[in-house]
C-alpha positions as CSV (number, residue, x, y, z in Angstrom):
1,I,5.1,4.7,18.0
2,V,2.7,3.4,20.6
3,D,-0.2,3.3,18.0
4,D,2.1,1.4,15.5
5,L,3.2,-1.1,18.2
6,L,-0.4,-1.7,19.2
7,T,-1.3,-2.3,15.6
8,L,1.5,-4.8,15.2
9,S,0.4,-6.6,18.5
10,T,-3.2,-6.7,17.3
11,L,-2.1,-8.1,13.9
12,E,0.0,-10.8,15.5
13,S,-2.7,-12.0,17.9
14,A,-5.9,-11.6,15.9
15,P,-7.4,-14.5,13.9
16,G,-6.7,-14.3,10.1
17,P,-8.9,-12.2,7.9
18,S,-12.0,-13.8,6.6
19,L,-12.6,-15.0,3.1
20,D,-16.1,-13.7,3.4
21,E,-15.5,-10.0,3.5
22,R,-15.1,-8.2,0.1
23,V,-12.7,-5.3,-0.3
24,R,-14.0,-3.2,-3.1
25,V,-10.7,-2.2,-4.7
26,A,-11.9,0.6,-7.0
27,P,-13.2,2.9,-4.3
28,L,-10.3,2.1,-2.0
29,L,-7.9,3.2,-4.8
30,D,-9.9,6.3,-5.4
31,R,-9.6,7.2,-1.7
32,L,-5.9,6.4,-1.7
33,H,-5.3,8.6,-4.8
34,A,-7.1,11.5,-3.1
35,E,-5.1,11.0,0.1
36,A,-1.9,10.9,-2.0
37,D,-2.8,14.2,-3.6
38,A,-3.5,15.8,-0.2
39,L,-0.3,14.4,1.4
40,S,1.8,15.5,-1.6
41,G,0.3,19.0,-1.5
42,G,1.1,19.5,-5.2
43,R,4.8,18.7,-4.9
44,H,4.6,15.4,-6.9
45,K,2.8,14.0,-9.9
46,I,0.4,11.4,-8.5
47,V,-0.8,8.8,-11.1
48,L,-3.5,6.2,-10.5
49,D,-3.3,3.4,-13.1
50,A,-6.0,0.8,-12.2
51,E,-7.7,-1.9,-14.1
52,A,-11.3,-2.6,-13.1
53,G,-12.8,-6.0,-12.7
54,F,-11.5,-7.6,-9.6
55,D,-11.8,-7.1,-5.8
56,L,-10.1,-8.8,-2.9
57,L,-11.3,-10.9,0.0
58,G,-10.1,-9.9,3.4
59,A,-10.1,-7.1,6.0
60,E,-10.6,-3.8,4.2
61,N,-9.1,-1.7,7.1
62,E,-5.9,-3.8,7.0
63,I,-5.5,-3.7,3.2
64,G,-6.2,0.0,3.1
65,S,-3.6,0.5,5.8
66,A,-1.0,-1.5,3.9
67,F,-1.7,0.2,0.6
68,G,-1.7,3.6,2.3
69,N,1.5,3.0,4.1
70,L,3.3,2.1,0.8
71,M,1.8,5.2,-0.8
72,S,2.8,7.6,2.0
73,N,6.4,6.2,2.1
74,A,6.7,6.9,-1.6
75,I,5.6,10.5,-1.2
76,R,7.9,11.0,1.8
77,Y,11.0,9.7,0.1
78,T,10.4,11.3,-3.3
79,P,11.7,14.8,-3.8
80,A,9.4,17.6,-5.0
81,G,8.8,17.3,-8.8
82,G,9.0,13.5,-8.7
83,E,6.3,11.0,-9.6
84,V,4.4,8.5,-7.5
85,R,2.4,5.9,-9.5
86,L,-0.2,3.7,-7.9
87,T,-1.0,0.6,-10.0
88,W,-3.6,-2.2,-9.7
89,R,-3.5,-5.2,-12.0
90,A,-5.6,-8.3,-11.4
91,S,-6.9,-11.4,-13.0
92,A,-8.6,-14.5,-11.6
93,S,-5.2,-16.0,-10.8
94,E,-3.3,-13.1,-9.3
95,A,-3.5,-9.5,-8.2
96,E,-0.9,-6.9,-7.6
97,F,-1.0,-3.4,-6.1
98,S,2.2,-1.5,-6.6
99,V,3.6,1.9,-5.7
100,Q,6.5,3.1,-7.9
101,D,8.3,6.4,-7.3
102,T,11.1,8.4,-8.7
103,G,12.5,9.0,-5.3
104,I,15.9,8.5,-3.6
105,G,16.0,4.8,-3.9
106,I,17.4,2.2,-1.5
107,A,20.8,0.4,-1.7
108,P,20.5,-3.3,-2.3
109,E,22.0,-4.3,1.1
110,H,19.1,-2.6,2.9
111,I,16.2,-4.2,1.0
112,P,16.1,-7.6,2.9
113,R,15.9,-5.8,6.2
114,L,13.3,-3.1,5.3
115,T,10.4,-4.9,6.9
116,E,12.1,-5.5,10.3
117,R,10.8,-3.5,13.2
118,F,12.6,-0.1,13.7
119,Y,15.0,-0.8,10.8
120,R,15.9,2.5,9.1
121,V,18.2,2.9,6.1
122,D,19.2,6.4,7.2
123,R,18.3,7.5,10.7
124,G,18.9,11.1,10.0
125,R,16.6,11.2,7.0
126,S,13.9,9.2,8.9
127,R,13.8,12.0,11.5
128,E,13.4,14.6,8.8
129,T,10.6,12.8,7.0
130,G,8.8,11.4,10.0
131,G,7.7,7.8,10.6
132,T,8.3,5.3,13.3
133,G,10.3,2.6,11.6
134,L,7.3,0.2,12.0
135,G,5.3,0.9,8.8
136,L,6.8,-1.7,6.6
137,A,6.7,-4.3,9.4
138,I,3.0,-3.6,9.6
139,V,2.6,-3.9,5.8
140,K,4.4,-7.2,5.9
141,H,2.2,-8.6,8.7
142,I,-1.0,-7.5,6.9
143,L,0.1,-9.0,3.7
144,T,1.1,-12.3,5.4
145,R,-2.3,-12.4,7.0
146,H,-3.8,-12.2,3.5
147,Q,-1.4,-14.9,2.1
148,A,0.1,-12.1,0.0
149,A,3.8,-11.2,-0.4
150,L,5.7,-7.9,-0.6
151,D,8.2,-7.5,-3.5
152,I,10.7,-4.6,-3.2
153,R,12.8,-3.4,-6.0
154,S,14.9,-0.2,-5.8
155,E,17.9,1.5,-7.2
156,P,19.6,4.4,-5.5
157,G,18.9,7.7,-7.3
158,K,16.3,6.1,-9.5
159,G,13.4,5.3,-7.2
160,S,11.6,2.3,-5.7
161,R,8.8,-0.1,-6.5
162,F,6.9,-1.8,-3.7
163,A,4.4,-4.4,-4.9
164,A,1.8,-6.4,-2.8
165,R,1.0,-9.6,-4.6
166,F,-2.2,-11.5,-3.7
167,P,-3.0,-15.2,-4.5
168,A,-6.0,-16.5,-6.4
169,R,-7.9,-17.4,-3.3
170,R,-8.1,-13.7,-2.3
171,I,-9.4,-12.5,-5.7
172,V,-13.0,-12.2,-6.8
173,P,-14.7,-10.5,-9.7
174,A,-15.8,-7.0,-8.9
175,V,-19.4,-6.3,-8.2
176,A,-21.0,-3.7,-10.4
177,I,-22.8,-1.0,-8.4
178,P,-26.0,0.2,-10.1
179,E,-25.6,3.8,-11.2
180,N,-28.6,5.1,-9.1
181,A,-27.0,3.5,-6.0
182,A,-23.7,5.1,-6.7
183,S,-25.2,8.5,-7.2
184,E,-27.3,8.1,-4.0
185,S,-24.3,7.3,-1.9
186,K,-22.5,10.5,-3.1
187,G,-25.5,12.7,-2.3
């Protein structure tokens, strides 16, 4: 809890993220996919559906944290045998990272409050699955700092979809990495 509160405090007091720092989305998504597989431990089908071609401008550690939080929530609230899909779609005018699951879903009356600090839909289930009740508040702050928005859609018993939508000013064409540079960095 202390770490999450410190993170929120830092996000609230720090200057906004630069438009000079490039977040290379493809390697970030590859890392998230590997983390999702590890966190799931084989209990879920994890799917990465990403279009290449565009990166983001902003703070990579913040965007990675927001995307990772959405991914880990989906895994925590999806029963074994379910699916978690990580999707990246982008154009010069808009970009969206979404996490869709076949989990337990959320009743409509809870959705407007999900990003409030310490708000929990079901306190008992939250104790079972872990978490501090601050993760979605952190996601909201990170996205706001990047002029992005969080769209939440869910249906009890059918799953949820959390989508981070970024404006054109945060989107840039992806930079191709020369093959020899990519193989050298893996070695």
